[in-house]
N, C-alpha and C positions, 0 to 999 in steps of 0.2 A: 626727937633728936635735936641737939643743940646746934647752933651754927658752927661751933668749933668741931664737933663730932662729924658733921657733914663735910666740912673742909678736909678733915683727916681722911675720911673715906674716899673722897674724890682725889686726894693726893695719892693714895694707894692705887686707886683705879688708873690714874695717869701713868704710874710706873708700870702697872700690868699691861696696859694698852701699848705703851712704848716698847715693852718686851715682845708683845705679840705681833706688833707691826714695826719692826726695826727699819723698814724702808721708808717709813713716814717720818718726816722731821718732827722733833720733839715739840717745836712751836705749833705745828699743825694739830697735833694731838691735844695740846693744851687749849688751843683756840676752839677746837671742836667741842671739848668738854664745856668750855665757858658758854658757847652758843647754845648748846642743848640745856645746860643748867639754867640759863636765863629763861628758857621756855617754862620752867617749873617755878619761877618766882611767885606766881599767884597762889601756889599750892599752900594750903594751911597745914596739912599733915606732911611732914618732911621725911618720915622714916624710910621711905623707899626711893627717895630722890636719887641718892648715889647709885643704887642698883639700876634704876630706869635710865639714868644718864649714861652709865657704862654700857648698857645694852644698846642704846640708841647710837652711841658713838662707835661701838664695835660694828654695828650694822652699816653705818655710813662709811667707815673705813674699808670694810670688806668690799662693799659695792663700788666704792670709788676706785679701788685697786683693780677690780674686775672690769668695770666700765671704762676706766680712765686710760 
């Protein structure tokens, strides 16, 4: 996956997550995606990074809303 493709996938994921969690400010969703994405910076194989980032952010948002 090229960096441009990864960025496009993450942009789509951001929109989906904002729709799924309308009570979370857009900047918070964006920030969560960026924090999680940075954890994958060392990964050499990037094909699944958008999927893994999306799952992790979704988990964090769900649990933050339940715990928070």
